[in-house]
N, C-alpha and C positions, 0 to 999 in steps of 0.2 A: 027715654033715647039715650041708649050708653056708649062711649065713645071709648074704644078702647087707647090705653094713652105708650105710646111708644118710646123706652127710653133708650137713648141710645150710648152704648155704654164710652165712658171716657178713655183716649187713645193712651197705650202707655207711654211714655215718655221717651222718645229715645238718649239712650246715656250717652255725654259728649263723650268720645274718644280721651283718654290717656297722655296727653300729651307726653313724647317721647323726649326725657334728657337731653337737652346738649353738653355733652360728655366737656368737661373741662377739657383746654386747651395742654398739652405735654409742654411744659418750658422749654425752651432749648439749652442744652448744656452752653456756658460757657467752652470755649475755644480754649483746648490747651495752652500755654505760651511754649512756643521750642526755646525748649533751654540754650542759651549760648556759652560753647565753651569758655570756663578762664582762660585768657591767653596765656603759655606758659614766656612766665620774663627769661629774655635771652641773658646769659648770666656772662657779665661782663669778665672779660680775662683779665687776670690779675699780672699787671705791670713784672717784668722781670726784672729783678735787684743789676741794674748795673755795675759789675766786678771795680771793685777798685784798686789801682797801685798801691800795692804797702809796701813801703820801706821797707820794714820789719816784718815780714811772714814769721819768724820765727824768737824764741826766747829758750838760753840752753841753760842748764842747771846741772850741777857738777855738783852729787851726795857726795860727802866724802867718806862717811859711814858705809855705805851699799859699797862706793868704787864705781859709781854706773852715771853715764852722762845723761839725763832725758832732752827731748825735744821736743819744744809746746810750741801749740802755733793757736790762731785765736779762739775764742769764743763770741757768742752772739753778741754780749756786753762787752766787747774789747778788752778784754784778758787773756792773756795765757793760761788756758785752763786744761787744754787737750795734749795728750801726749799722739807723737803722731813716731817716736825713734827712739830706742833706746840704745847705748855706748858703752863696752866693758872699761873699764881706765886705769889707772895705777898716779894716783895724785901723792902729795909731798907726804914724807913720811913726820915733818913736820906740821899740824895743821896750822899754826900759826902764819906760817909763809903765806898763805891761800884763806886769809880770812871773809867769816861769814858775811857776802854782800850782793851789790848788783854795781855791776861793772858793763863797758861800751866795750865791745870787742876791735881792735884793731889793727897795724898792719899785719900784714900778709910775709910769709918768704918761703922762698922755693929749698932753701937748706937756711938752718940757724945751726949758729957757734955756739953751745951751751956752755955755761958757768964752770962746769964739772970736766971741762974738753974732748966732750963730745957731740956731735952733730945731731939734729931734729929735723924731719923733712916733714912737708908740708905745717911749717910753723906760720900759729896766727898769734898774737899778742892777745893778751886780756886786759893786763895793767902792770906794772913794773917790768919786773923779771919773769914773772907768771905769763906763758905763751901754753897751747894746745899745740901737742906734735906726736911724731911718731914715738913708736920705741927708736933709744939710742940707739946711732950708729957709729963707728971707732973714726971714719973717713967719710965724706963728702962722696959717698959711690954706696947707691941703693943694695948691692952685692955685701953691702961689711955690718950687718946689724949685728949688735950685739942678741947669741940665742936667749943667754941668761936671764937679759931684761925682758926677755918677751912672755917668757916662762911667769915673770912675776905680774901680767896683769892682771889685773881684779886687786891687785896690795897697796897698800899705800906705800910706794918703795921711790918715789923720786923724791929729788932734790928740790920740789916744792913746782915742775911744772907738771899738766894734766897731759898725759902719756897716753895715748889712741894706737889700733889699730890704726894701717896704714889706708885703708879705705875709708873710714872715718873723718880722719883728721883732713883728707882730703874734702871729705862731705864739707862739712864745715865751711874751706873756703869756698865750695862752689858756690855754696845754697845761703851762707853767712856774711849779710857787709860789712861792712864797718859798720860800727855803732849798735849795730845789735847786742841784746841786751843779755849780760853772761849771769848768773843767780849761783851765789857759792852757798849752802850750804851745811850744817851740818849733818841733819837728814837724820833718819832712820835706815836698818838695815831692808833690806829687797831681797829675798831669800832665790823665791821661786824666776822674779826673772834675772837676777844674776850668775845665775843655774845656768839658763838657758843660753845668755850669754857665753859661758866659760865652756858649755857644749858646745860651742859653732865655730870656738876659734881653730883654724884649720891648723893641723900639725905642720911642722917647719920638714921640710926637705931638704935630706942627705947631702952635702955639698956645695949648697947652695946658700946666702946669706941674704936673700931677700925677704921681706915678708910677703907669703901667699897671697894678701887683699891687698897687694897695692897695685893699683889701674893702669901704670908707668906701661906705654903700649910696649917698653924693652923687659920688662919681667918674663923672665921663663916659664916661672913655677907659678902663674896668675891664677887664684883659685876664683874666678867668678862663680857669683853664687847668684839670686833672686835677691833684688835690694832697689825696690820700687819707692825712686822719689817720691815720700808722700805729697799732695797738694801744700801749696803753700797757707792756706787756712780755709777750712769748711764753711767760713761765712763770709764771703767774695765781695760784702756789702761793708763789712766793720772795718776801722782805723782803731788802734790801738790804742786803751786809755792811758795817758798822760801820767797817772799813777804808776804805772810801769814802770817810769822810767826815771824813775828816783835815785841817784846814780850817791856810790859809798864816793867815802874818797880812796883816792889814787892809792896805788901801794907805789914803795919805792924800786 
């Protein structure tokens, strides 16, 4: 008796599902810091220098070779090096009358009788018998000037004093106090400046003995021209260096 053997097939195993990989988390970027602006410093205003009263704002230099007077004011070091004004002049025919040196300006006069018998207007003493003054007058009368002496401005023809146009002699009286340093030098020629000064001398007017530049209110032929008074000093906080006042021996 035979029995049939039934074989049951082994079931195919169900494959395990492949696990879905968990994605790596994307890192959160760090926040970009907001830049803090650098504050602009507030400028500190520089204090304005307080002007100081300068007793002697000018130095007067007499160049006996050029026959030119130069007015200097102070630089930032307290030295008189900045030229602010030029004047044509006539100095003494003998240089020894007014030797090189430094002299303090002294008293002043509306009129002054001169050693040669003439008169000078707007006269200011430098030392001894040496003064700044106008072209000579025959009498103490503003309408009595020597024409021939006026024509000699720019030449060393005086007896020793420094002759100037009336406007320049008056400017010294008005702007240069007693004690102002006056420097006398042999100097060198100043051809360009001298020629400009000579060209600017106004002509005399026939029938009058006045200096046309004399600012006297009674002058009927006053020749008014632009002549701005320079600033006393371009460096208002500086006072003169004491070395600027090393005086020479006074003249007789």
